C-alpha positions in Angstrom: 0.0 0.0 0.0 1.2 3.5 -0.8 2.3 5.4 2.3 2.7 9.2 2.4 3.2 11.6 5.3 2.9 14.8 3.2 6.6 15.2 3.0 8.9 15.1 0.0 12.5 14.7 1.2 11.4 16.1 4.5 9.6 19.1 3.0 5.9 19.9 3.4 3.7 19.7 0.3 0.4 21.6 -0.2 -2.1 21.5 -3.1 -3.8 24.5 -4.6 -6.5 24.4 -7.3 -7.3 27.5 -9.5 -9.3 28.2 -12.6 -9.3 31.2 -14.9 -11.0 31.9 -18.2 -10.7 34.2 -21.1 -13.0 34.9 -24.0 -11.5 34.6 -27.5 -13.2 35.4 -30.9 -15.4 32.3 -31.0 -14.8 30.4 -27.8 -14.1 30.7 -24.1 -11.0 29.1 -22.7 -10.9 27.7 -19.2 -7.6 26.7 -17.7 -7.5 24.8 -14.4 -4.2 24.2 -12.5 -3.4 22.0 -9.6 -0.3 23.5 -8.0 1.8 21.3 -5.7 3.9 23.6 -3.6 6.9 21.9 -2.1 8.4 23.8 0.9 11.6 25.7 -0.1 11.6 24.0 -3.5 9.0 25.8 -5.7 5.8 24.6 -7.3 4.9 21.8 -9.7 1.9 22.6 -11.9 -0.6 20.2 -13.5 -2.6 21.9 -16.2 -6.0 21.3 -17.9 -7.2 23.5 -20.7 -10.8 23.4 -22.1 -12.3 25.4 -24.9 -16.1 25.7 -25.0 -18.5 27.8 -27.2 -18.1 31.4 -26.3 -19.8 32.4 -23.0 -21.0 36.0 -23.3 -22.4 36.4 -19.8 -19.6 37.6 -17.6 -21.2 36.6 -14.3 -22.0 33.0 -15.6 -18.4 32.6 -16.8 -16.9 33.6 -13.4 -19.2 31.3 -11.6 -18.3 28.5 -14.0 -14.7 29.0 -13.0 -15.7 28.3 -9.3 -17.7 25.3 -10.4 -14.8 23.8 -12.4 -12.4 24.2 -9.5 -15.0 22.7 -7.1 -15.4 19.7 -9.4 -11.7 19.1 -9.6 -11.4 19.4 -5.8 -14.3 17.1 -5.2 -12.9 14.5 -7.6 -9.5 14.5 -5.9 -10.4 15.3 -2.3 -10.3 11.6 -1.2 -6.8 11.2 -2.7 -5.4 14.3 -1.1 -7.0 13.4 2.3 -5.5 9.8 2.0 -2.0 11.2 1.8 -2.6 14.0 4.3 -2.1 16.9 1.8 -3.9 20.1 2.5 -6.1 21.3 -0.5 -7.0 24.9 -1.1 -9.1 26.5 -3.9 -7.9 29.8 -5.3 -10.1 32.0 -7.5 -9.2 35.0 -9.6 -12.0 37.2 -8.0 -11.2 40.6 -6.7 -12.0 41.7 -3.1 -12.3 45.4 -4.2 -16.0 46.2 -4.4 -15.4 48.7 -7.2 -14.3 45.9 -9.6 -16.5 43.8 -11.7 -15.4 40.3 -10.5 -16.3 41.3 -6.9 -20.0 40.8 -7.7 -19.7 37.0 -7.6 -17.4 36.6 -4.5 -20.2 36.0 -1.9 -22.1 33.6 -4.2 -19.0 31.6 -5.1 -17.8 31.4 -1.5 -21.2 30.2 -0.3 -21.3 27.6 -3.1 -17.8 26.3 -2.3 -18.7 26.1 1.4 -21.7 23.9 0.7 -19.4 21.4 -1.1 -16.8 21.5 1.7 -14.1 24.0 0.6 -13.0 27.5 1.4 -12.3 30.0 -1.3 -9.2 32.2 -1.3 -9.5 35.4 -3.5 -7.0 38.0 -4.7 -4.4 39.1 -3.6 -3.7 35.7 -2.0 -5.1 33.5 -4.8 -1.8 33.0 -6.7 -2.8 29.6 -8.3 -5.6 31.3 -10.2 -4.3 34.8 -10.5 -0.8 33.8 -11.8 -0.8 30.1 -12.6 -4.1 29.7 -14.5 -4.1 33.3 -15.8 -0.7 32.9 -17.4 -1.7 29.8 -19.3 -5.1 31.2 -20.3 
């Protein structure tokens, strides 16, 4: 049986999931990353890219990002729990009330809480804000 104590060569490992999206001419691209942060050794990134017909509704597109991250987290939660690795969801939403993406923060946070996860938003949501955004 596979044994793991959440350590890689004596270093702590944490998992972060983030999704970002971007509209292109005829499609919307969603990029989801699972970032495995190894203490004092950087981050390993697993990437999934998905193109769908263009989503014109901004609010729906942002909530879809949270839904995709939640689905990835739910599908992998048992594995991460079995190896004792903390799992956090990051989202590219802004805490500033004057910015457009702030309008879905409360709704996304409540949704993720109902499925058993907490949501981290900017400026602390680097997996979505930098990892997924860069690859989008």
